[in-house]
Structures are given as C-alpha cells and as structure tokens.
C-alpha positions as CSV (number, residue, x, y, z in Angstrom):
1,X,24.3,1.1,-16.4
2,X,21.0,0.0,-14.9
3,X,21.6,-3.7,-14.5
4,X,20.9,-3.5,-10.7
5,X,17.3,-2.2,-11.3
6,X,16.7,-4.7,-14.1
7,X,17.8,-7.6,-11.9
8,X,15.9,-6.2,-8.9
9,X,12.8,-6.0,-11.1
10,X,13.1,-9.7,-12.0
11,X,13.4,-10.4,-8.3
12,X,10.3,-8.4,-7.1
13,X,8.2,-9.7,-10.0
14,X,9.1,-13.3,-9.2
15,X,8.9,-12.9,-5.5
16,X,5.6,-11.1,-5.2
17,X,3.1,-11.0,-8.2
18,X,4.2,-14.4,-9.6
19,X,4.5,-16.1,-6.2
20,X,0.9,-17.0,-5.7
21,X,-0.6,-18.8,-2.6
22,X,-0.3,-22.2,-4.2
23,X,3.5,-21.8,-4.9
24,X,4.0,-20.4,-1.4
25,X,2.2,-23.4,0.2
26,X,4.2,-25.8,-1.9
27,X,7.4,-24.1,-0.8
28,X,6.5,-24.7,2.8
29,X,5.9,-28.4,2.1
30,X,8.8,-29.5,-0.1
31,X,11.8,-28.4,-2.0
32,X,9.7,-28.7,-5.2
33,X,8.0,-25.5,-4.4
34,X,11.3,-23.7,-4.0
35,X,12.5,-25.1,-7.3
36,X,9.3,-24.0,-9.1
37,X,9.7,-20.5,-7.6
38,X,13.3,-20.2,-8.7
39,X,12.5,-21.4,-12.2
40,X,9.9,-18.6,-12.5
41,X,12.5,-16.1,-11.2
42,X,15.0,-17.3,-13.8
43,X,12.5,-17.1,-16.6
44,X,11.5,-13.5,-15.7
45,X,15.2,-12.5,-15.4
46,X,15.9,-13.9,-18.9
47,X,12.9,-12.1,-20.4
48,X,13.9,-8.8,-18.8
49,X,17.5,-9.3,-19.9
50,X,16.5,-10.6,-23.4
51,X,18.3,-7.7,-25.3
52,X,21.6,-9.0,-23.8
53,X,21.2,-12.8,-24.1
54,X,23.9,-12.9,-26.8
55,X,26.4,-12.3,-24.0
56,X,27.4,-15.5,-22.1
57,X,27.9,-13.5,-18.9
58,X,24.2,-12.7,-18.8
59,X,23.3,-16.5,-18.7
60,X,26.0,-17.0,-16.1
61,X,24.6,-14.2,-14.0
62,X,21.1,-15.5,-14.1
63,X,22.3,-19.0,-13.3
64,X,24.3,-17.7,-10.3
65,X,21.4,-15.7,-8.9
66,X,19.1,-18.6,-9.4
67,X,21.3,-20.9,-7.3
68,X,21.6,-18.2,-4.6
69,X,17.9,-17.7,-4.7
70,X,17.3,-21.4,-4.3
71,X,19.7,-21.6,-1.3
72,X,18.3,-18.5,0.5
73,X,14.7,-19.5,0.1
74,X,15.4,-23.1,1.2
75,X,17.2,-21.7,4.3
76,X,14.3,-19.3,5.1
77,X,11.8,-22.2,4.9
78,X,13.9,-24.3,7.2
79,X,14.3,-21.4,9.7
80,X,10.6,-20.6,9.8
81,X,9.8,-24.3,10.4
82,X,12.2,-24.7,13.3
83,X,11.2,-21.4,15.0
84,X,7.7,-20.2,15.6
85,X,8.6,-16.7,16.5
86,X,8.1,-13.5,14.5
87,X,8.7,-14.3,10.8
88,X,9.1,-10.7,9.8
89,X,12.8,-10.7,10.6
90,X,13.2,-13.7,8.4
91,X,11.4,-11.9,5.6
92,X,13.6,-8.8,6.0
93,X,16.9,-10.8,6.3
94,X,15.9,-12.8,3.2
95,X,15.2,-9.7,1.1
96,X,18.3,-8.0,2.3
97,X,20.5,-10.9,1.2
98,X,18.7,-11.1,-2.1
99,X,19.4,-7.5,-2.7
100,X,23.0,-7.8,-1.7
101,X,23.7,-10.6,-4.2
102,X,21.7,-8.8,-6.9
103,X,24.1,-5.8,-6.3
104,X,27.1,-8.1,-6.7
105,X,25.7,-9.6,-9.9
106,X,24.8,-6.2,-11.3
107,X,28.4,-4.9,-10.6
108,X,29.8,-8.0,-12.4
109,X,27.5,-7.4,-15.4
110,X,28.4,-3.7,-15.6
111,X,32.1,-4.5,-15.5
112,X,31.8,-7.2,-18.1
113,X,29.5,-5.4,-20.5
114,X,30.9,-1.9,-20.6
115,X,30.4,-1.6,-24.4
116,X,26.9,-3.1,-24.5
117,X,24.2,-0.8,-25.9
118,X,21.4,-0.2,-23.4
119,X,17.9,0.0,-25.1
120,X,16.1,3.2,-24.7
121,X,13.6,2.0,-22.1
122,X,16.3,0.3,-20.1
123,X,18.4,3.4,-20.1
124,X,15.6,5.3,-18.3
125,X,16.6,5.0,-14.6
126,X,13.5,6.6,-13.3
127,X,11.2,4.3,-15.2
128,X,13.0,1.2,-13.9
129,X,12.9,2.4,-10.3
130,X,9.3,3.3,-10.7
131,X,8.4,-0.2,-11.9
132,X,10.2,-1.7,-8.9
133,X,8.6,0.8,-6.5
134,X,5.0,0.2,-7.8
135,X,5.4,-3.6,-7.4
136,X,6.8,-3.1,-3.9
137,X,4.0,-0.7,-2.9
138,X,1.3,-2.9,-4.3
139,X,2.3,-6.5,-3.7
140,X,5.0,-6.4,-1.0
141,X,2.9,-3.8,0.7
142,X,0.5,-6.6,1.7
143,X,3.3,-8.3,3.7
144,X,4.5,-5.0,5.3
145,X,0.9,-4.0,6.2
146,X,0.2,-7.4,7.8
147,X,3.2,-7.1,10.1
148,X,2.5,-3.4,10.9
149,X,-1.1,-4.2,11.9
150,X,0.2,-7.2,13.9
151,X,2.6,-4.9,15.8
152,X,-0.1,-2.3,16.6
153,X,-2.6,-5.0,17.8
154,X,0.0,-6.6,20.1
155,X,0.8,-3.2,21.6
156,X,-2.9,-2.7,22.2
157,X,-3.2,-5.9,24.0
158,X,-4.8,-8.0,21.3
159,X,-3.9,-11.6,21.3
160,X,-5.6,-12.9,18.1
161,X,-4.6,-12.3,14.6
162,X,-6.0,-13.9,11.5
163,X,-3.8,-15.8,9.0
164,X,-2.1,-13.9,6.2
165,X,-4.8,-12.9,3.7
166,X,-5.4,-14.9,0.6
167,X,-5.0,-13.5,-2.9
168,X,-8.7,-12.5,-3.2
169,X,-8.4,-10.5,0.0
170,X,-5.2,-8.9,-1.0
171,X,-6.2,-7.6,-4.4
172,X,-8.2,-4.5,-3.3
173,X,-5.3,-3.2,-1.3
174,X,-2.8,-4.0,-4.0
175,X,-4.8,-2.0,-6.6
176,X,-5.3,1.0,-4.2
177,X,-1.7,1.2,-3.1
178,X,-0.4,0.9,-6.7
179,X,-2.7,3.8,-7.8
180,X,-1.8,5.9,-4.8
181,X,1.9,5.2,-5.2
182,X,1.7,6.0,-8.9
183,X,0.1,9.4,-8.1
184,X,2.8,10.2,-5.5
185,X,5.5,9.3,-8.1
186,X,4.0,11.4,-10.8
187,X,3.8,14.4,-8.4
188,X,1.8,17.6,-8.8
189,X,-2.0,17.2,-8.7
190,X,-1.6,13.4,-9.1
191,X,-0.3,13.3,-5.5
192,X,-3.9,13.8,-4.4
193,X,-4.5,10.2,-5.4
194,X,-3.0,9.4,-1.9
195,X,-6.4,10.6,-0.5
196,X,-8.1,7.5,-1.9
197,X,-6.3,5.5,0.8
198,X,-8.3,6.7,3.9
199,X,-11.5,6.3,1.9
200,X,-10.5,2.8,0.9
201,X,-9.7,1.9,4.5
202,X,-13.0,3.3,5.7
203,X,-15.0,1.2,3.1
204,X,-12.8,-1.8,3.3
205,X,-11.6,-2.2,6.9
206,X,-8.6,-4.4,7.6
207,X,-9.3,-8.2,7.7
208,X,-6.3,-9.0,9.8
209,X,-7.7,-8.9,13.3
210,X,-10.7,-9.4,15.4
211,X,-10.6,-6.1,17.1
212,X,-12.5,-3.1,15.7
213,X,-11.0,-1.7,12.6
214,X,-8.0,0.5,13.3
215,X,-8.8,3.2,10.7
216,X,-6.1,5.7,11.5
217,X,-3.3,3.1,12.0
218,X,-4.2,1.3,8.8
219,X,-4.4,4.4,6.8
220,X,-1.0,5.6,8.0
221,X,0.5,2.2,7.2
222,X,-0.8,2.3,3.6
223,X,0.4,6.0,3.2
224,X,3.8,5.3,4.6
225,X,4.3,2.4,2.2
226,X,3.2,4.5,-0.8
227,X,5.2,7.6,0.1
228,X,8.3,5.6,0.9
229,X,8.2,4.0,-2.5
230,X,7.6,7.4,-4.2
231,X,10.5,8.8,-2.2
232,X,12.7,6.0,-3.5
233,X,11.9,7.0,-7.1
234,X,12.4,10.7,-6.5
235,X,15.7,10.3,-4.6
236,X,17.0,7.4,-6.7
237,X,16.3,8.9,-10.1
C-alpha cells in the first residue's frame, strides 16, 4: 500500500508550500510558531487520509507524527539558535528524521489496515511519487539552490551572501522548476521543457549574492534538482 507516499505528501506540503515566511519567523521566535506549523501538517495529513478516517489507527498515526514533528522542529530551532554555523546540515538531519518516522508510521498503517480498500487515485504509486517530487523540485528546491549557491560562492572567495529570499523572490524559480520537473517526469518531447531553465536563469539571475551572476552554476543546480526529482519518479514507480 502507498501509505508512505501519502504521509510524505502531507509532510512536504506542510513543510514547504504551507510554511510561509510569517510562520517560519514565528517558529524562530516562540513555540507558538512550531505549534501552528504542526497543526497545519496534521490538518493536511487528515485531509489526505480522509478516505480512511473511519479507522482509529489513522487518527493515532497522525497524532503520533504530529508529536514527533513538534519535537523535531523544536529541537531544530534550538540547535540553530545556539550554533551559528552552516544550517544546511540541520535541514538535512531534520528532513531525514521526519522521513524515518514517516516510514515507521506507514509500516504501522500498512500492517494494521491490510484489508482497507485503497481509492483509485491513491493506488497509483507513480502519481503519488510525482506529486511529492514536484513539490520538492519547486518548493524545497529554493532551499537546496540557496545552499548550493552559497557553497559555490564560498569556494570562489566570496564572503557576502544575501538572506534567504522572500516568497515573492522565490516564486519565479518555484514555477520554472515545477514545469521543468513535470516535463522530465512526463518524458519524451516534454523533457525539452528542461531547456527553459538556462533561459530563465539568464533572464532572472540569482538574487542570492553580490558577485556577478553565476549563470552556469545556477543553471546546473536547477537542472540537477529537477532531474533528480524526475529520476525519483522513474525509479520509484
């Protein structure tokens, strides 16, 4: 059964598209922001799992994951406050732990609901992975691109890097990566949609740094994110 990808979808939707700048800033200031974020995640999970809400184990699973999400995010906030180093490792560690617990929860659901009927859309593994991959390429891609550019700039001797882009600045890249990743996932002639990335980078140079735009590096970073997400779909489905 595809409970892992359903729960993962709830996680990526709650962590990226629905975690706006205001919620992120509130998370850094107080526990209230973390609670609001977790409530949003729980609501998304319940909506996605709505065909199975008659099963008590589903409610228990969402509650358990919400508690884990609360603890992990609170810990990440505390870690980033105490240490001013590279926060990318905290981001990766946090996501890895979330995925680990989602895997445990999905296994529990699959063992507890062996006779549950999976609706047609939910039974399509490729569509579920594609939905996850498109959100990762579009929205999580902004975070990955930021740290990729930061690494390149540091190796080139740059010492200044702008703050993480706001929502308005992120949207063009989100749209372009989502379209390009969708083309790569669809395959065939649609793969040519990847070519919009270098054109986009040329017309919309990276806002992250004060050096001259790194056209090649930035294009490769976008392409790597999109093709990796497409590969996830092709290999996972």
